[in-house]
Backbone as a ProteinNet text record, in pm:
[ID]
protein_1_A
[PRIMARY]
MLKLNNVEVMYNNVILVLRGISINIEQGKITTILGANGAGKTTTLKAISGVLRSERGEITHGNIELDGERIDRMMGHDIVRKGVVQVFEGRRVFTNLTCEENLIAGAHIEPSAAAMKQRMHMVFEYFPRIAERRHGRSGYLSGGEQQMLAIGRALMSDPKVVLLDEPSLGLAPLIIEEIFGIIGRLNKEQGVTIGLVEQNANLALNIADYAYVMENGSIVMEGPAAQLRDNADIKEFYLGMSEHGERKNYRDVKHYRRRKRWLS
[TERTIARY]
1474.8	1438.8	1427.4	1331.5	1313.1	1341.9	1442.6	1485.7	1489.4	1435.7	1451	1548.2	1656.4	1763.1	1772.7	1717.9	1728.1	1683.6	1565.7	1518.5	1449.8	1491.3	1424.4	1367.2	1247.2	1182.7	1138	1166.2	1128.7	1051.2	947.5	870.8	905.7	920.9	947	1069.6	1165.1	1287.5	1259.7	1138.6	1100.4	1037.4	940.9	859.2	920.2	968.1	1024.8	911.9	888.4	775	818.9	925.3	979.3	1108.7	1123.3	1233.5	1323.8	1393.6	1490.2	1428.1	1338.9	1271.3	1349.4	1345.6	1407.1	1302.8	1277.5	1174.3	1230.9	1197.1	1240	1117.1	1093.3	982.7	1042.6	1015.8	1077.3	1007	1084.3	1032.1	926.4	815	708.8	623	641.7	566.7	475.5	379.2	296.3	342.7	389.3	436.5	343.3	291.4	197.6	256.6	214.7	252.4	124.4	113.7	-4.7	23.2	-84.1	-68.2	-188.7	-205.4	-316.6	-289.5	-389.2	-370.9	-255.8	-171.1	-60.5	63	61.3	176.9	295	268.3	376.2	371.5	262.2	251.9	253.9	169	162.5	292.3	352.8	481.6	587.3	582.2	676.3	662.6	539.4	518	563	535.1	574.4	726.4	794.4	940.8	994.1	930.5	973.2	948.1	829.8	791.6	843.2	911.1	978.3	891.2	780.8	692.1	695.9	789.7	797.4	825.9	910	952.2	835	733.9	617.6	536.1	564.3	493.3	588	702.5	802.7	859.2	869	930	1059.4	1146.3	1270	1324.3	1400.6	1469.7	1597.4	1606	1719.6	1826.4	1793.4	1890.9	1850.6	1948.9	1922.8	1909.8	1873.4	1858.3	1757.3	1714	1618.8	1680.5	1676.8	1739.1	1637.8	1649.1	1572.1	1671.5	1671.1	1766.4	1911	1941.4	2076.8	2113	2021.7	2047.5	1971.1	2039	1972.7	1873.5	1752.5	1650.5	1600.8	1648.5	1595	1633.1	1734.7	1773.3	1712.3	1634.3	1574.8	1442.9	1404.4	1274	1167.6	1043.2	934.1	916.8	927.1	906.2	1018.4	1138.6	1248.8	1229.7	1171	1143.6	1036.9	938.6	838.4	906	999.9	1071.9	1155.6	1197.7	1272.4	1181	1049.2	954.8	877.3	871.9	797.3	681.6	559.1	439.7	353.2	300.9	214.4	70.6	-23.7	-166	-203.4	-232.2	-251.2	-385	-388.2	-513.3	-614.4	-739.1	-842.3	-854.2	-779.8	-791.5	-735.3	-782.6	-725.7	-721.9	-831.6	-840	-863.2	-838	-863.9	-1011.6	-1092.9	-1237.9	-1296.6	-1229.4	-1282.3	-1237.8	-1152.9	-1108.2	-1185	-1192.7	-1256.2	-1165.6	-1221.8	-1140.8	-1022.4	-1047.4	-940	-832.3	-873	-775.7	-694.1	-756.9	-682.3	-574.9	-609.3	-512.6	-398.8	-432.7	-329.7	-232.3	-287	-200.8	-104.1	-149.4	-62.6	45.2	28.5	123.8	221.3	244.1	324.9	471	516.9	656.7	667.7	553.4	558.9	625.2	713.5	790.7	712.7	599	527	377.5	301.7	156.2	113.4	187.6	154.3	167.5	274.9	294.7	184.4	144	37.4	-94.2	-125.9	-250.2	-248.8	-132.8	-119.4	-144.3	-87.3	-109.4	-255.4	-317.5	-457.3	-547.5	-517	-593.2	-581.9	-463.4	-443.3	-524	-524.4	-600.5	-749.6	-800.4	-942.1	-979.5	-885.2	-911.9	-928.5	-848.6	-857.2	-969.4	-1003.2	-1107.3	-1214.7	-1300.2	-1402.3	-1499.1	-1519.4	-1607.3	-1550.5	-1419.6	-1355.5	-1364	-1352.5	-1365.8	-1504.5	-1606.9	-1743.4	-1763.9	-1688	-1705.6	-1586.6	-1516.5	-1390.9	-1409	-1525	-1546.5	-1624.8	-1658.7	-1729.4	-1633.7	-1675.8	-1591.7	-1572.4	-1450	-1418.8	-1483	-1519.4	-1585.4	-1721.7	-1780.2	-1911.9	-1903.5	-1783.7	-1768.3	-1796.6	-1833.2	-1847.6	-1709.1	-1707	-1579	-1497.7	-1563.7	-1493.8	-1438.3	-1516.2	-1470.7	-1354.1	-1357.4	-1244.6	-1118.1	-1133.9	-1017.2	-960.8	-1048.4	-1003.9	-930.8	-984	-920.5	-783.4	-772.7	-644.5	-538.6	-578.8	-484.7	-448.7	-550	-524.6	-431.4	-449.7	-362	-217.6	-198.9	-63.2	0.7	-80	-27.1	14.4	-32.3	-4.7	142.5	218.7	361.5	447.9	382.7	453.1	551.2	499.9	589.3	648.3	762.7	821	752.5	719	657.7	538.1	424.1	306.6	283.7	277.7	252.9	106.9	31.9	-110.8	-135.6	-194.6	-221	-370.6	-406.3	-543.5	-644	-626.2	-720.1	-861.8	-881.5	-1016.2	-1090.6	-1025.5	-1081.2	-1215	-1319	-1447.7	-1528.6	-1491.4	-1559.7	-1646.3	-1750	-1839.1	-1765.6	-1802.1	-1732.1	-1722.2	-1828.5	-1824.3	-1725.8	-1720.3	-1625.9	-1482.9	-1462.5	-1328.6	-1282.9	-1371.6	-1338.7	-1300.1	-1373.8	-1343.9	-1207.9	-1179.8	-1053.3	-935	-947.9	-837.3	-816.9	-924.9	-910.6	-830.4	-855.3	-782	-635.4	-610.2	-472.2	-395.5	-461.2	-397.9	-369.6	-460.4	-440.8	-326.7	-320.6	-211.9	-76.8	-69.8	55.2	92	-3.8	24.5	41	-44.2	-45.3	53.1	70.5	158.3	291.7	302.1	426.4	452.9	346.8	363	398.6	507.7	547.3	462.6	407.7	312.5	351.9	354.4	367.7	232.6	173.2	34.9	27.9	-28.4	-55.8	-204.5	-238.3	-378.2	-402.6	-520.8	-565.2	-643.5	-704.5	-779.8	-681.2	-638.9	-534.3	-577.5	-704.5	-753.6	-738.4	-780.9	-767.2	-621.4	-540.1	-400.1	-324.3	-345.8	-272.7	-318.2	-440.7	-490.3	-432.1	-388.9	-338.8	-186.7	-125.3	18.7	104.7	229.5	330.7	408.6	434.1	515.1	454.1	467.6	402.6	492.6	474.7	540	430.7	454.6	362.4	433	369.2	427.5	350.8	425.1	366.8	458	399.6	474.5	601.5	591.4	703.6	811.4	787.4	887.2	825.6	909.4	866.5	875.3	762	759.9	745.7	708.7	692.3	698.1	750.8	752.3	759.1	721.4	728.2	638.1	641.1	548.5	404.3	321.2	183.3	107.7	128.1	58.9	98.9	224.1	273.7	213.8	204.3	146.9	-2.4	-70.5	-213.2	-238.2	-142.2	-156.7	-97.2	-39.2	22.3	-86	-71.4	-173.3	-193.6	-84.4	-96.4	-168	-134.5	-200.4	-348.9	-382.4	-523.3	-599.8	-540.2	-611.8	-612.6	-500	-489.9	-548.2	-527.1	-569.1	-692.4	-716.5	-830.1	-944.8	-923.5	-1030.5	-1069.6	-972.4	-999.6	-910.4	-959.2	-877.6	-778.9	-684.9	-585.7	-648.3	-772.9	-841.8	-933	-926.8	-1004.1	-1144	-1177.5	-1310	-1311.1	-1426.9	-1442.8	-1447.7	-1374.3	-1378.4	-1470.9	-1537	-1624	-1542.9	-1606.7	-1536.4	-1468.8	-1536.1	-1480	-1348.8	-1343.9	-1222	-1108	-1139.8	-1037.4	-983.1	-1073.4	-1032	-938.6	-973.8	-888.9	-752.7	-751.9	-625.7	-537.8	-597.6	-518.9	-455.5	-530.5	-472.9	-357	-377.1	-272.8	-150.1	-172.1	-58.7	22.2	-48	25.2	105.6	46.1	115.1	242.3	233.5	349.8	458.4	417.4	516.4	584.4
746.3	688.8	536.3	488	344	312.4	227.3	199.6	50.2	12.3	-122.7	-113.7	-189.5	-182.4	-312.6	-312.2	-426.2	-557.4	-554.4	-667.5	-773.1	-898.3	-1013.3	-1099.1	-1150.8	-1237.8	-1365.3	-1476.8	-1607.1	-1686.1	-1757.8	-1845.2	-1991	-2068	-2212.1	-2244.7	-2150.2	-2167.2	-2192.4	-2157.1	-2185.6	-2064.9	-2001.4	-1897.8	-1760.4	-1697.5	-1563.4	-1461.8	-1386.9	-1294.3	-1150.3	-1107.2	-973.4	-985.9	-900.5	-915.3	-791.6	-772.7	-664.1	-526.4	-506.2	-376.8	-283.6	-156.3	-52.4	55.6	80.3	175.7	261.6	388.4	480.8	547.7	522	585.4	696.4	820.2	934.4	969.1	1020.4	1057.1	1166.4	1145.2	1244.3	1250.2	1155.2	1153.9	1031.3	1039	922.6	868.3	745	679.6	563.8	558.5	452.8	359.2	233.9	132.1	83.5	102.7	63.7	-62.2	-132	-250.9	-341.4	-428.7	-523.1	-636.7	-721.8	-840.2	-924.2	-971.5	-1056.6	-983.1	-849.7	-772.9	-781.1	-813.1	-822	-713.4	-638	-525.9	-571.9	-668.8	-717.7	-785.8	-860.4	-924.4	-820.2	-706.2	-597.7	-550.7	-530.6	-487	-594.1	-719.1	-828	-842.2	-813.5	-816	-708.3	-590.9	-481.7	-515.2	-568	-589.5	-720.5	-802.8	-920.8	-1041.2	-1055.3	-1169.3	-1273.2	-1260.9	-1355.4	-1497.6	-1509.8	-1643.9	-1730.7	-1668.2	-1744.3	-1798.9	-1749.6	-1795.7	-1863.9	-1909.9	-1979.6	-1891	-1763.9	-1671	-1616.1	-1568.8	-1508.2	-1410.2	-1313.4	-1219.3	-1286.8	-1309.8	-1382.5	-1290.6	-1163.8	-1068.8	-928.1	-841.9	-704	-686.4	-565.8	-538.5	-427.5	-415.8	-313.1	-235.5	-103.6	-19	78.3	99.2	201.6	296.5	421.9	521.9	471.3	402.8	355.7	223.6	166.1	38.7	-73.7	-183.1	-296.1	-362.1	-386.5	-452.7	-581.6	-613.8	-729.9	-862.2	-861.1	-985.3	-996.2	-896.5	-894.6	-971.8	-1015.6	-1076.5	-967.1	-1007.5	-912.2	-825.6	-887.7	-810.5	-708.1	-740.4	-644	-527.1	-555.1	-447.9	-353.5	-409	-323.9	-233.2	-287.4	-205.5	-96.3	-121.5	-19.9	90.9	62.9	168.1	144.9	20	-10.9	-104.6	-60.9	-138.8	-156	-275.7	-302.8	-325.7	-265.6	-293.4	-385.4	-509.9	-611.4	-598	-648.2	-655.6	-740.4	-696.9	-773.2	-738.8	-638.6	-578.5	-664.5	-787.3	-882.6	-828.5	-772.9	-733.1	-857.2	-845.1	-955.4	-947.8	-1030.1	-1013.8	-1040.8	-1121.7	-1152.9	-1052.7	-956.9	-853.1	-724.1	-639.4	-509.4	-419.2	-308.2	-212	-164	-135.1	-86.6	-192	-317.1	-425.4	-445.1	-426.3	-431	-324.1	-204.4	-95.6	-123.2	-179.5	-214.4	-316.6	-412.5	-512.4	-446.4	-340.9	-269.7	-188.4	-164.5	-81.8	-165.1	-289	-380	-335.6	-246	-201.7	-65	-7.2	121.6	104.7	196.7	178.9	202.5	271.6	303.9	310.8	295.5	305.3	446.2	546.2	684.7	710	655.8	672.5	600.8	483.4	408.3	486.5	545.6	623	745.1	805.1	921.9	883.3	770.4	724	687.5	624.2	584.8	707.5	811	935.6	995.2	989.2	1040	959.8	827.1	741.3	772.9	791.5	821.8	957.2	1051.1	1181	1167.8	1083.6	1064.9	969.2	876.8	778.2	781.1	884.1	895.3	777.6	711.6	593.4	483.7	469.5	367.6	407.3	536.5	584.2	551.6	568.5	539.4	391.3	305.5	159.9	94.4	171.2	123.4	0.4	-14.5	-129.1	-242.2	-226.6	-331.5	-422.8	-546.3	-641.9	-596.5	-607.3	-557.9	-642.8	-766.1	-851.9	-801.3	-713.1	-657.8	-525.7	-479.5	-355.6	-379.4	-273.6	-282.3	-295.2	-324.8	-337.4	-209.5	-96.3	31.6	61.2	29.5	52	-39.8	-162.5	-253.4	-201.7	-141.9	-85.6	31.1	114.5	224.8	172.4	65.9	7.2	-50	-114.9	-173.1	-64.5	47.5	159.2	218.3	235.3	287.3	198.1	67.6	-27.4	-13.4	8.4	27.8	154.3	257.4	384.1	376.8	275.1	264.6	242.2	193.5	169.5	290.1	402.7	526	498.6	449.3	406.1	521.2	491.6	584.2	570.2	445.7	415.3	323.2	358	270.6	220.5	88.9	26.6	-16.4	38.4	9.7	-74.5	-191.8	-282.9	-282.2	-219	-213	-166.7	-48.1	-3.3	19.8	31.2	55.1	-73.8	-188.2	-316	-347.9	-366.3	-411.6	-308.5	-181.9	-79.4	9.7	69.3	160.1	290	355	476.5	585.7	610.8	716	681.9	554.3	511	521.6	483.9	495.9	641.4	730.5	873.7	921.9	875.3	914.8	862	735.1	674.1	740.2	765.6	828.9	972.5	1037.7	1170.8	1168.3	1067.5	1052.8	1018.3	932.5	898.2	1024.3	1108.3	1233.1	1323.9	1331.5	1414.3	1360.8	1229.6	1170.2	1203.7	1201.5	1235.3	1381.8	1470	1613.5	1662.3	1614.2	1665.6	1592.9	1462.2	1384.1	1349.9	1379.9	1351.1	1204.4	1122.2	977.8	947.7	876.9	832.6	711.7	711.2	607.2	543	409.9	332.4	270.9	305.9	268.8	180.5	61	-28.3	-19.6	9	27.1	-18.4	-77.3	-102.9	15.8	92.6	210.5	323.5	330.6	425.6	569.9	598.2	734.8	784.2	701.6	736.3	754.7	657.3	657.8	777.8	808.2	917.8	1054.2	1062	1188.5	1219.8	1115.9	1138.6	1130.1	1061.1	1033.2	1148.1	1147.4	1240.8	1179.1	1048.6	980.2	842.6	791	664.3	574.7	444.1	341	252.3	204.1	111.3	-22.1	-128.6	-262.3	-348.1	-428.1	-530.9	-652.3	-767.6	-893.8	-889	-827.1	-826	-725.1	-634.2	-533.4	-393.5	-295	-156.1	-113.4	-72.3	-35.3	115.1	185.8	331.1	391	511.7	582.5	731.8	808.2	953.1	1020	1153.3	1225.2	1187	1175	1129.1	1219.3	1350.6	1444	1420.2	1386.5	1360.8	1233.4	1129.2	1002.8	1014	1101.4	1122	1172.8	1246.1	1302.7	1214.1	1101	1011.4	936.4	931.9	871.1	723.2	648	505.3	482	563.5	549.5	579.3	685.6	720.4	606.9	549.2	449.1	312.5	274.3	139.6	129.9	234.4	225.5	309.3	416.6	502.8	486.3	409	386.6	511	599.1	724	735.7	807.8	834.5	944.9	968.4	1073.2	1212.9	1223.9	1352.3	1365.9	1267.1	1274.6	1217.2	1153.8	1095.2	954.1	917.2	782.1	682.1	570	465	354.8	287	178.2	53.1	-42.8	-162.3	-238	-245	-319	-256.9	-121.6	-53.2	-75.8	-66.2	-84.5	-226.8	-324.1	-464	-487.2	-428.4	-441.7	-377.4	-260.8	-192.3	-275.8	-339.1	-421.1	-537.8	-600.3	-709.7	-660.3	-546.1	-490.7	-454.2	-400.5	-357.3	-477.9	-585.1	-705.7	-763.2	-758.9	-812.4	-732.6	-601.8	-516.9	-535.2	-567.3	-581	-717.6
115.9	245.6	238.3	158.7	139.1	-6.5	-28.8	-165.4	-192.4	-307.5	-359.4	-476	-466.1	-566.1	-644.7	-765.8	-857.4	-791.9	-729.4	-649.5	-735.9	-716	-775.3	-663.1	-684.8	-586.2	-654.9	-589	-643.5	-537.8	-583	-494.9	-523.2	-415.8	-426	-511.9	-517.6	-597	-744.7	-790.1	-928.1	-997.4	-930.8	-995.1	-970.9	-1076.5	-1068.3	-1079.6	-971.8	-966.3	-990.1	-924.5	-947.1	-1025.4	-1127.7	-1222.5	-1221.4	-1111.7	-1104.8	-1095.5	-998.8	-986.2	-893.5	-925.7	-842.8	-815.7	-688.2	-645.9	-534.6	-535.7	-430.6	-369.5	-241.7	-168.8	-83.9	-122.4	-56.5	73.9	167.4	298	285	357.1	359.7	235.3	142.3	17.2	11	-81	-113	-248	-247.4	-369.2	-399.9	-520.7	-555.4	-659.8	-651.5	-750.5	-815.5	-945.3	-1020.9	-1100.7	-1133.9	-1216.1	-1204.5	-1301.6	-1301.1	-1202.8	-1182.7	-1098.5	-1151	-1060	-1099.5	-1147.1	-1138.9	-1186.5	-1091.1	-963.7	-864.1	-758.6	-752.5	-659.2	-513.6	-480.9	-343.1	-302.7	-393.3	-364.5	-331.9	-399	-370.6	-225.9	-181.2	-42.2	56.9	25.3	115.3	122.1	12.3	14.1	107.9	105.4	192.7	338.6	368.4	509	567.3	486.9	540.6	567.1	493.2	517.9	405.8	314.4	202.9	248.3	350.2	392.9	437	494.3	539.8	423.1	301.1	182	83.2	133.4	51.4	-59.3	-28.1	-121.9	-64.4	-150.3	-102.5	-206	-155	-242.6	-290.8	-420.4	-475.9	-535.3	-550.1	-604.8	-561.9	-545	-507.4	-357.3	-314.7	-172.6	-149.2	-22.6	18.9	134.2	125.7	227	286.2	416.3	486.8	550.7	505	554.2	543.7	434.8	410.1	475.2	553.3	621.6	553.1	525.1	460.9	555.6	504.2	585.8	521.8	401.1	330.5	394.8	482.6	550.9	690.6	728.8	862.9	865.5	986.2	1006.7	1008.7	983.2	974.8	1098.2	1217.7	1340.8	1363.2	1314.3	1326.1	1230.4	1114.2	1018	1073.6	1144.6	1211	1312.1	1387.6	1486.5	1420.2	1297.8	1224	1171.3	1169.2	1130.9	1003.4	953.4	831.3	867.4	837.9	872.3	748.9	730	614.9	658.7	586.4	601.7	486.5	518.7	415.2	344.3	223.1	147	223.7	227.8	297.8	444.7	490	624	736.6	753.3	849.9	993.7	1038.5	1179.2	1264.6	1394.1	1487.9	1525.2	1459.1	1465.6	1603	1684.5	1818.5	1924	1886	1978.2	1951.4	2050.2	2032	1947.5	1904.5	1827.8	1911.6	2036.9	2124.4	2141.8	2156.2	2172.7	2045	1928.4	1802.3	1799	1843.9	1844.9	1942.7	2058.1	2156.7	2097.6	2021.1	1956.5	1859.3	1793	1700	1767.6	1899.1	1974.7	2056.2	2013.7	2096.2	2108.6	2020.9	2032.7	2100.6	2139.7	2208.8	2345.4	2383.8	2506.6	2634.8	2627.4	2751.1	2726.1	2835.7	2827.4	2787.2	2832.9	2801	2650.8	2590.5	2446.7	2368.7	2416.9	2351.3	2354.9	2469.8	2481.9	2391.5	2379.6	2292.2	2147	2104.6	1968	1945.3	2043.9	2030.9	2018.1	2095.3	2086.9	1946.7	1888.2	1753	1652.4	1667.4	1576.7	1585.4	1706.9	1724.4	1663.8	1662.8	1601.2	1449.5	1388.5	1244.1	1204.6	1293.4	1263.9	1373.5	1374.9	1480.2	1483.7	1370	1369.6	1459.5	1457.1	1540.8	1688.7	1715	1853.4	1908	1824.5	1867.2	1897	1829.2	1843.5	1914	1991.3	2049.8	2137.7	2200.3	2289.9	2222.7	2095.7	2023.4	1949.5	1927.6	1855	1710.4	1665	1530.7	1421.4	1454.1	1356.6	1315.3	1394.9	1363.6	1287.4	1259	1183.1	1034.5	965.5	819.7	756.7	627.8	559.1	564	545.1	550.9	688.9	792.1	929.2	963.9	912.9	936	867.8	748.7	680.5	760.5	815.8	900.9	1023.6	1083.5	1201.1	1166	1050.1	1008.2	988.9	930.1	912.8	1047.7	1133.4	1268	1347	1334.7	1405.9	1358.3	1228	1174.6	1231	1252.3	1302.7	1449.5	1519.8	1663.4	1694.3	1598	1621.8	1585.8	1556.1	1518.7	1403.8	1290.2	1181	1100.8	1039.2	942.1	806.5	771.7	642.3	663.6	602.8	603.9	461.8	445.8	316.4	309.6	216.8	203.9	79.9	99.8	-11.4	-44.2	-154.3	-204.3	-97.3	-39.5	63.9	14.3	-117.5	-171.2	-202.4	-186.8	-232.2	-164.7	-246.2	-196.3	-118.8	-128.3	-50.6	-140	-78.8	-150.6	-184.8	-294.3	-337.3	-230.7	-155.7	-53.8	57.4	94.6	198.5	146.8	21.1	-39.9	-38.2	-75	-75.9	63.6	164.1	302.3	346.7	316.9	358.2	288.6	159.5	87.9	134.2	174.2	232	360.5	443.5	569.6	542.9	443.6	407.6	367.2	287.4	247.8	365.6	459.1	579.2	665.1	680.4	760.2	699.6	568.2	500.7	521.1	504.7	513.1	657	748	884.8	977	956	1042.4	975.3	847	775.8	753.5	753.5	735.7	590.2	570.1	436.4	399.1	278.2	240.8	108.6	109.5	-13.1	-42.7	-154.7	-185.5	-308.6	-290.5	-402.9	-433.7	-558.8	-596.7	-739.7	-763.2	-899.9	-953.2	-861.5	-901.9	-932.2	-1057.5	-1095.8	-1076.1	-1100.6	-1086.5	-943.3	-848.2	-706.4	-668.6	-706.5	-665	-721.1	-847.9	-910.8	-860.3	-810.3	-755.8	-618.8	-547	-411.1	-402.7	-496.5	-489	-540.4	-494.2	-546.3	-662.2	-652	-752.5	-776.8	-897.6	-932.2	-1015.3	-994.4	-1074.8	-1134	-1254.1	-1319.2	-1337.9	-1290.2	-1298.8	-1397.5	-1472.6	-1558.7	-1555.8	-1528.1	-1530.4	-1445.9	-1328.1	-1235.6	-1265	-1359.3	-1395	-1389.7	-1363.1	-1371.4	-1517.2	-1575	-1715.9	-1735.6	-1629.9	-1640.7	-1501	-1490.1	-1362.8	-1388.9	-1285.2	-1297.5	-1196.8	-1188.6	-1101.2	-1133.8	-1032.1	-1052.7	-1149.6	-1138.6	-1228.1	-1373.1	-1394.3	-1530.3	-1587	-1503.2	-1550.2	-1576.1	-1502.5	-1527.5	-1668.8	-1722.5	-1856.3	-1965.2	-1925.8	-2022.8	-2101.5	-2234.3	-2319.9	-2289.9	-2266.4	-2235.8	-2104.4	-2002.9	-1873.1	-1887	-1958.3	-1977	-2043.3	-2147.1	-2224.9	-2156.4	-2099	-2043.6	-1903	-1820.1	-1680.1	-1646.5	-1722.4	-1691.6	-1789.7	-1896.7	-1993.2	-2068.7	-2097.2	-2166.9	-2289.7	-2388	-2505.8	-2472.5	-2563.9	-2539.9	-2535.6	-2584.3	-2580.8	-2458.7	-2367.9	-2244.9	-2254.2	-2368.8	-2384.5	-2327.9	-2270.8	-2218.9	-2333.2	-2317.4	-2418.3	-2371	-2464.3	-2422.7	-2391.9	-2328.3	-2281.1	-2394.8	-2510.7	-2623.9	-2671.4	-2676.7	-2719	-2621.3	-2489.9	-2386.9	-2390.9	-2407.3	-2413.3	-2532.4	-2647.3	-2766.3	-2742.4	-2676	-2649.1	-2556.9	-2457	-2364.8	-2438.4	-2526.6	-2603.9	-2689.9	-2756.4	-2840.8	-2759.2	-2638.6	-2554.9	-2508.1	-2467.9	-2425.8	-2542.8	-2663.4	-2780	-2808.8	-2797	-2823.8	-2719.1	-2594.8	-2488.3	-2494.8
[MASK]
++++++++++++++++++++++++++++++++++++++++++++++++++++++++++++++++++++++++++++++++++++++++++++++++++++++++++++++++++++++++++++++++++++++++++++++++++++++++++++++++++++++++++++++++++++++++++++++++++++++++++++++++++++++++++++++++++++++++++++++++++++++++++++++++++++++++

């Protein structure tokens, strides 16, 4: 459905961030990209959604296809019309607008008021907290509620693919569990295809169908999420566990990370 074919991304014609990555996000599946800070995960999503140019970045090699059609040369708003929507890290709701007005802004490509109301009703069913606060300013919402609103706003355009960038960032564990539960329901019940970028490997691998691991702008490992959960390197490097399932202390994990970078 959504394919990145040997994509390279450069900023300011100098800094090479993505180094020939190839990713396939299958229709109706949840695909996650794991990696530490600076690995290139967010840049990958921005390359897909067409917002690199606003940050002096560009795709210098390779291409991106949606259902066989190239979208890497399109502007961001045209990519949204094609059905790809990104929920950015940090939520970025319109704080001076109400929750309902935020959702209306997300429905700017809907062809009719009736279709917009139908989508809004669906969003309120999945996010009852937002329904309760629909007439309140979004700036007064908690961080978790703002994340729910940001996801709901993305759904208003009836997208084929939703790209989620660190949806767990800065949130309490119970709220994270609730949000990831809703993401899973949207995938199963509505058939929404999801591209998920996460640092929390445990969360991501538990919800995803397929996973990629990025380091220094390259894909270093990929496979079914269940298979990667059982991989010794993933357990030790990303989950802080030994190959026998025992928790490792911080000193051991830190030493392993240094050793892994040295070997790579």
